[in-house]
GUZADREN-924493 format. One line per 8 residues: number of its first residue (from 0); their letters; for each residue x, z, y of C-alpha. Coordinates in Angstrom, 1 decimal. Layout:
REM residues N
NUM = a = X/Z/Y ~ ...
REM end
This chain:
REM residues 325
0 = mkypllaa = -137.5/85.2/-133.1 ~ -134.6/87.1/-132.1 ~ -134.9/86.3/-128.4 ~ -137.4/88.7/-127.4 ~ -135.3/91.3/-129.5 ~ -132.4/90.6/-127.6 ~ -134.5/90.7/-124.2 ~ -135.8/94.5/-125.1
8 = gllatsam = -132.2/95.1/-125.7 ~ -130.9/94.1/-122.9 ~ -134.2/95.7/-120.5 ~ -133.2/99.1/-122.4 ~ -129.5/98.5/-121.2 ~ -130.7/97.5/-117.8 ~ -132.8/100.8/-117.9 ~ -130.2/103.1/-119.1
16 = aetpvltv = -127.6/101.6/-116.9 ~ -130.1/102.0/-113.4 ~ -130.9/105.7/-114.9 ~ -129.2/108.0/-111.8 ~ -126.1/110.8/-113.5 ~ -125.7/113.8/-111.8 ~ -122.0/114.9/-112.8 ~ -121.5/118.8/-112.8
24 = yagdyfts = -117.6/120.7/-113.4 ~ -118.6/123.9/-115.3 ~ -116.5/126.3/-117.2 ~ -115.9/125.8/-121.5 ~ -118.2/128.5/-121.6 ~ -120.9/127.1/-119.4 ~ -122.1/124.1/-122.6 ~ -121.0/125.7/-125.6
32 = ewgpgpki = -124.3/126.3/-127.7 ~ -124.9/129.6/-126.8 ~ -123.8/129.2/-123.1 ~ -126.5/128.6/-120.4 ~ -126.2/124.4/-120.0 ~ -128.0/123.0/-122.8 ~ -130.8/124.8/-121.7 ~ -130.5/124.2/-118.0
40 = eagfeenc = -129.5/120.1/-118.6 ~ -132.8/120.1/-120.5 ~ -135.0/122.0/-117.5 ~ -133.7/119.7/-115.1 ~ -133.8/116.9/-117.0 ~ -137.7/116.7/-117.5 ~ -138.4/116.2/-113.1 ~ -135.2/115.0/-112.2
48 = gcdlqwst = -135.4/111.2/-113.7 ~ -131.6/111.4/-114.4 ~ -129.1/112.3/-116.6 ~ -127.2/115.6/-116.3 ~ -123.4/115.4/-117.4 ~ -121.3/118.1/-117.9 ~ -117.5/117.9/-117.0 ~ -116.0/121.3/-118.4
56 = gdllprll = -112.4/122.6/-118.2 ~ -110.9/125.0/-115.9 ~ -112.4/124.5/-112.2 ~ -110.7/125.3/-109.8 ~ -107.1/124.0/-110.5 ~ -109.3/120.8/-111.3 ~ -110.6/120.2/-108.4 ~ -106.4/120.9/-106.7
64 = legkrtka = -104.9/118.3/-108.2 ~ -108.2/115.9/-108.2 ~ -109.1/116.8/-104.5 ~ -111.1/113.6/-102.5 ~ -110.7/111.7/-105.8 ~ -112.6/114.3/-107.7 ~ -115.7/112.8/-110.0 ~ -117.7/115.9/-109.3
72 = dvviglts = -121.6/116.4/-107.5 ~ -122.0/120.0/-108.0 ~ -119.2/122.6/-109.4 ~ -120.7/125.4/-110.7 ~ -118.7/128.8/-112.0 ~ -116.7/129.3/-108.9 ~ -116.5/133.5/-108.3 ~ -115.8/135.0/-105.1
80 = dvtkkare = -112.8/135.8/-105.9 ~ -111.9/132.1/-105.8 ~ -114.1/130.3/-103.7 ~ -111.7/130.9/-100.4 ~ -109.1/128.5/-101.6 ~ -111.8/126.2/-103.0 ~ -113.5/125.9/-99.5 ~ -109.9/125.2/-98.1
88 = tglfathg = -109.7/121.7/-99.9 ~ -112.7/120.7/-97.6 ~ -114.4/119.2/-100.6 ~ -117.7/121.7/-100.4 ~ -121.1/121.2/-98.1 ~ -123.5/123.6/-97.4 ~ -125.9/124.7/-99.6 ~ -129.0/124.2/-97.3
96 = qdngaltl = -130.7/127.0/-99.6 ~ -132.5/129.6/-98.5 ~ -130.1/133.0/-99.1 ~ -133.5/135.2/-98.4 ~ -134.1/134.1/-101.6 ~ -131.2/136.4/-103.5 ~ -131.8/139.3/-105.1 ~ -128.1/140.6/-105.2
104 = pidwtddt = -127.2/144.0/-104.8 ~ -124.9/143.5/-101.8 ~ -125.9/141.3/-98.5 ~ -124.8/137.4/-98.8 ~ -124.7/135.0/-96.1 ~ -122.5/132.3/-97.1 ~ -123.8/129.1/-96.4 ~ -121.3/126.7/-98.4
112 = flpfnygh = -121.7/128.7/-102.5 ~ -124.5/129.7/-103.6 ~ -124.9/133.0/-106.5 ~ -126.3/131.6/-109.6 ~ -125.2/134.8/-111.1 ~ -123.9/138.5/-111.1 ~ -121.8/140.7/-113.3 ~ -119.9/143.8/-113.3
120 = tafiyndt = -116.6/144.1/-115.4 ~ -116.2/146.4/-117.6 ~ -114.2/147.4/-121.4 ~ -116.6/147.3/-124.5 ~ -116.0/149.2/-127.5 ~ -118.0/149.9/-130.7 ~ -119.3/153.3/-131.3 ~ -119.0/152.8/-135.1
128 = rmdtppas = -115.2/152.6/-134.4 ~ -114.9/154.8/-131.1 ~ -116.4/158.1/-131.5 ~ -115.3/158.8/-128.0 ~ -115.0/156.2/-125.8 ~ -113.4/156.9/-121.9 ~ -115.8/158.5/-119.3 ~ -113.5/157.3/-116.4
136 = fdalldms = -110.7/154.7/-115.7 ~ -108.6/157.7/-115.4 ~ -109.6/158.9/-119.2 ~ -109.1/155.0/-120.6 ~ -105.4/155.3/-119.0 ~ -105.0/158.2/-120.7 ~ -105.6/157.9/-124.5 ~ -103.4/157.2/-127.3
144 = ddvkiviq = -101.5/154.4/-127.3 ~ -103.1/153.4/-130.7 ~ -105.6/152.1/-128.9 ~ -105.6/148.8/-128.9 ~ -107.4/146.8/-125.9 ~ -107.4/143.0/-125.5 ~ -107.5/141.6/-121.7 ~ -107.5/138.1/-120.4
152 = dprtsisg = -104.7/136.2/-118.2 ~ -105.7/136.6/-114.4 ~ -103.8/133.0/-114.1 ~ -106.5/131.5/-116.4 ~ -109.9/133.6/-116.7 ~ -111.8/134.7/-113.9 ~ -112.5/138.0/-115.9 ~ -108.4/138.3/-116.0
160 = ialvlwmq = -109.0/138.2/-112.2 ~ -111.8/140.5/-111.7 ~ -110.1/142.8/-113.9 ~ -106.5/143.1/-111.5 ~ -108.4/143.6/-108.5 ~ -110.7/146.0/-110.3 ~ -107.1/148.0/-110.5 ~ -106.1/147.2/-107.7
168 = svygdkap = -109.4/148.8/-106.0 ~ -109.2/151.7/-107.9 ~ -105.4/152.8/-107.6 ~ -104.6/150.8/-104.2 ~ -100.5/151.9/-104.5 ~ -100.8/153.3/-107.3 ~ -101.7/150.4/-109.5 ~ -98.1/149.8/-111.0
176 = eawaklap = -98.4/153.1/-112.3 ~ -101.9/152.3/-113.5 ~ -100.9/149.3/-115.2 ~ -97.6/151.2/-116.7 ~ -100.0/153.1/-118.6 ~ -102.4/150.4/-119.8 ~ -99.9/148.5/-120.9 ~ -99.0/150.1/-124.4
184 = kiltvtkd = -102.4/149.6/-125.2 ~ -102.9/145.8/-124.6 ~ -103.1/144.0/-127.8 ~ -102.5/141.1/-126.2 ~ -103.6/138.7/-123.3 ~ -105.8/135.6/-124.2 ~ -106.1/132.2/-122.1 ~ -110.1/132.7/-121.7
192 = wsssyglf = -113.0/135.7/-122.5 ~ -113.6/134.0/-125.5 ~ -110.8/134.5/-127.5 ~ -110.4/137.8/-126.5 ~ -114.1/138.7/-127.2 ~ -113.7/136.8/-130.6 ~ -110.8/139.2/-131.5 ~ -112.8/142.4/-130.6
200 = tdgeadmv = -115.9/141.5/-132.7 ~ -113.7/140.4/-135.7 ~ -112.4/143.8/-135.4 ~ -109.2/143.6/-134.1 ~ -109.4/145.2/-131.3 ~ -111.2/148.7/-130.7 ~ -111.7/147.7/-126.7 ~ -112.3/144.6/-124.5
208 = lsyttspa = -112.6/143.5/-121.3 ~ -116.4/141.8/-120.6 ~ -119.0/143.0/-118.8 ~ -121.7/145.5/-118.4 ~ -124.2/142.9/-119.4 ~ -122.3/142.1/-122.7 ~ -124.0/144.8/-125.0 ~ -127.3/142.8/-124.2
216 = yhifaeed = -126.2/140.2/-126.3 ~ -125.8/141.9/-129.6 ~ -129.1/143.9/-128.7 ~ -131.1/141.4/-128.3 ~ -130.0/138.4/-129.7 ~ -128.6/140.6/-133.2 ~ -130.6/143.5/-132.7 ~ -126.8/145.3/-132.9
224 = ltkkaaif = -127.1/148.7/-130.7 ~ -122.9/149.1/-132.0 ~ -121.8/147.5/-129.0 ~ -121.3/149.6/-125.6 ~ -119.8/149.3/-121.8 ~ -117.8/152.0/-120.6 ~ -119.0/153.5/-117.6 ~ -116.8/154.8/-115.1
232 = peghyfmv = -117.6/156.7/-112.0 ~ -114.5/154.9/-110.5 ~ -117.1/152.3/-110.5 ~ -116.8/148.6/-111.8 ~ -115.9/145.3/-109.7 ~ -118.7/143.4/-108.8 ~ -118.5/139.6/-109.7 ~ -120.5/136.6/-108.4
240 = etvgkiad = -120.9/133.1/-109.8 ~ -121.7/130.1/-107.5 ~ -122.8/126.7/-107.2 ~ -121.2/124.6/-105.2 ~ -122.2/121.0/-103.7 ~ -119.4/118.4/-103.1 ~ -119.8/117.0/-99.7 ~ -119.3/113.1/-100.4
248 = tdqpelad = -121.2/112.7/-103.4 ~ -122.7/109.7/-104.3 ~ -125.7/111.4/-105.6 ~ -126.9/113.6/-102.2 ~ -130.8/113.6/-102.9 ~ -130.0/114.9/-106.8 ~ -127.1/117.1/-105.6 ~ -129.7/119.1/-103.6
256 = afltyvls = -132.4/119.3/-106.0 ~ -129.7/120.9/-108.8 ~ -129.0/123.5/-105.9 ~ -133.0/124.4/-105.5 ~ -133.2/124.1/-108.9 ~ -130.7/126.7/-109.5 ~ -132.8/129.2/-107.9 ~ -136.1/128.4/-109.3
264 = qdfqqmip = -137.7/130.7/-111.5 ~ -136.8/128.6/-114.3 ~ -133.1/128.4/-114.0 ~ -133.0/132.0/-113.3 ~ -135.0/133.4/-116.3 ~ -132.5/131.6/-118.7 ~ -129.6/133.3/-117.1 ~ -130.2/136.5/-119.0
272 = tanwsfpa = -130.6/135.3/-122.3 ~ -128.3/132.5/-122.2 ~ -125.5/133.4/-119.8 ~ -126.0/137.5/-120.7 ~ -125.6/138.2/-117.0 ~ -127.9/139.1/-114.0 ~ -130.6/136.3/-112.1 ~ -129.3/136.2/-108.7
280 = alptdqwp = -133.0/135.1/-106.8 ~ -135.2/137.1/-109.7 ~ -136.4/140.5/-109.0 ~ -136.3/143.4/-111.4 ~ -139.8/143.0/-112.7 ~ -139.1/139.6/-113.8 ~ -136.1/140.3/-116.0 ~ -136.8/140.1/-119.9
288 = dgwadlpl = -138.0/143.3/-121.1 ~ -135.1/145.7/-122.0 ~ -132.6/144.2/-119.4 ~ -133.3/146.6/-116.1 ~ -132.5/149.4/-119.0 ~ -129.2/148.9/-119.5 ~ -126.3/151.5/-118.3 ~ -125.4/150.3/-115.0
296 = pekvlfyt = -122.2/152.1/-113.2 ~ -123.9/153.9/-109.9 ~ -120.3/152.5/-107.5 ~ -120.0/148.6/-107.0 ~ -116.7/147.8/-106.3 ~ -116.3/144.2/-104.1 ~ -113.9/142.5/-101.8 ~ -114.6/139.0/-100.0
304 = edeaagll = -113.1/136.2/-100.4 ~ -110.9/136.8/-97.8 ~ -109.8/140.2/-98.9 ~ -109.1/138.9/-103.0 ~ -107.4/136.1/-101.5 ~ -105.3/138.4/-99.9 ~ -104.7/140.6/-102.4 ~ -104.6/138.2/-105.5
312 = agavetwr = -100.8/137.4/-105.5 ~ -100.0/140.9/-105.3 ~ -102.0/141.8/-107.8 ~ -101.6/139.2/-110.3 ~ -97.9/140.2/-109.6 ~ -98.1/144.2/-110.5 ~ -100.6/142.7/-113.6 ~ -97.3/140.1/-114.5
320 = aalsq = -94.2/143.1/-114.0 ~ -96.5/145.6/-115.6 ~ -96.5/143.6/-118.8 ~ -93.2/142.2/-119.1 ~ -91.6/145.9/-119.5
REM end
């Protein structure tokens, strides 16, 4: 009587072994319980006949270390600030999707890295702690040194990279002086965004480096209207997150299917309330209620990947020198 059960078990094991696996590298935040990963996995697996497996960690350093030995089929989360270095690895194939389907506020012609969402870097404050938030970047720098701000390290965080490039875009050659004014207000520098934002929500800091969309989480998920983005007339740095296909993937059809899924309405409608950012391929009239009413900067600052690559090392060094004083 045991043999039929054994045979059934072997058949089940065989079926599981034959299920194709798509390995997607993503940042740690992506697969957290509040991130978009679990919903995306469930949505894609409904139709792919596959097992989507996330592999999380620092994306670009890992790819540079692994090179051709990478186990990734797809990489999601590289920003336009680091895609040049990622492109130069030779690991990525063209994405094969229609850039015309994108609804970004800038033109996008890249045929390798496909945007899936975007946002604007901003400083977030709690209006119960700060009655008069800074109305400009200059005003932020001129605030009392008693104001405590938490930021992220540009050597380990994509938002940290965005900040040093934002500062560079606004202040140019005067960035060292700007950083010198901001430095006394910086309570701490964290490795990643989650650590910074946790300090802010725990009441340890008055402001935190985040995104103009960050208040949306508090508004729509918590019905909390106290968290707001300080909007500056100097402009806000625009950041795009992308997805790319590994050229030597052993699952090319699944990888292509995933990139197609990224542009689908199903995927894009998850982005606002799962990744708390703006979808890259969804018209505003299809955004969730209230999203189109979020305060946005009138001026957008953006570097192409070549510009960002040329400026980043110097911008990081300017940041490091100011904070080491």
